[in-house]
N, C-alpha and C positions, 0 to 999 in steps of 0.2 A: 295407281297414281292418277291425279286429276290433270290431264293434259289440257283441258279446256281453259284452265286458269292461265296457262302460258300461251297457248296457240291463238286465242282471240286477240290479245294485245299485239303479238308479233304479226299476225295477219293484218291487223288494222294499220300498223306502222308500214308494213310492206305495201299494202294497197294504197296508202297515202303517198308513199315514195314513188310508186309506179304512176299514180295519177299526176303528181307534180312533174315527173320526167316527161310524160306523154302530153299533157295539156296545160301545164303551169298552174296559175291560180284558178282557172276554170275547173281543172281536175280536182283540186283541193275542195272547191265549192261543191262539186258533185259528190265527193266522198262524205263531206260533212252533211249535205242534204240527205243522202242515203242513210247515214247514221241517225240523224234526227228522226227520219221517217220510221226506222226500225224501233227506236225508243218510244215513239208515239204509239205504234201498233202494240208493243209490249205493255205499255202503261194502260192502254185501252182494254186489253185482255185482262189484266190484273184488276182493274176497276170493275169490269163486268162480272168477274168471278166473285169478287167481294160483295157486289150488289146482290147477286143471287144468294150468296151465303147469308146475307143479313136478313133475309126473309124467312129463315128457318131457325129452329132452336139449336143451340150449341150441342154438338154431339149426337144429332139425330140423323138417321139415314133411312131411306125407304125399305131396303132389304140388306141386312148385314151379310147374308149368304151370297148375294150377287156382288156386293163389294169385295168380299173375300175372293171370289172367282176372278174379278177384274184386276186385282192388285198385282204388281210386278216389282221385283226388287230394283232399286235404283231410281225410281220415279221421285219427283220432288213433292214436298208437302203441298205446294200450290196445285199440282196436278191431282192429288188426292182430294183436296178441297173442291176442285172443279168437278170431279167425278161424283162426290157426295152432295154437292151444292149446300154444304154446311161446314162450319168450323168444327174441328174436333175438340173433344173435352180433354184438356191437358191433365195428365195424371202424375206428372213429375213436377219438381220445383221449376219455376220459370228460369230459363237460361241454363239449366243443367243439361249435360250431354250424357247419354242419349236422351232424346225427348220421347215420351210415350203419349200418344193421343188415342182416344177411343171414340167410336161411333156405335150407337145403340139403335135398334129398330123397335117396332111395335111389339114384337114377340119377346123382347128383352134379350135377344141375341146380341153379342157385343164383339166388335172387331177392334183389337188393340194393335196399333201400329207403332213400331219403334223406328225413329228417325235419328240418323247421325249426320250432323252438319246439313240438315234439311233434305237428306235423301233417305228413302225408305230402305231399311235394312231387313226387317222381318215383321211378321204379323201373325196374330192368332185369332181364331174364331171360337168364341165361347157361346154355347147354346144352352138354354135352361133345360133342366130335366123335365120331361113330360111323361105322363102315364102311358101314352101311346108308344113310347120308346121301348117298353118292356113287353115281352110276349106273355100273354096270360097263362098262368099255371093252374092246372086242374089237379086236384088231389083225389085219389080214389079212397072211398070210405072203407074201412076195414070191417068186414062182417063178422 
């Protein structure tokens, strides 16, 4: 269950009530100022992430293997975009749940991430077949 959905508004109301009781209007002004500061920091982070992502092709990452190693269940799509510094290639219909995004690297390895409500649920790494993946077989000639 997503407790953050309920705890943040309840905490905000509780903090505002405590500030009002302790300092009156000055306390309310401090809480509002702190909230605006937090929103500005969050907005600045989002803009910086999008600015970095705009300089790269959609769905491209330096190393799909390293991305696969860094991913953790439950992180947000914005966190994954910040790690890859690129927007993911949407593989499902827009607005459909779950959403599937993919990132590909130069060796054509692909990481496909499944997001439900903006949180990472699962991911897979698909690597292309290479001739070096197979042990060479020698056949003895029949005399």
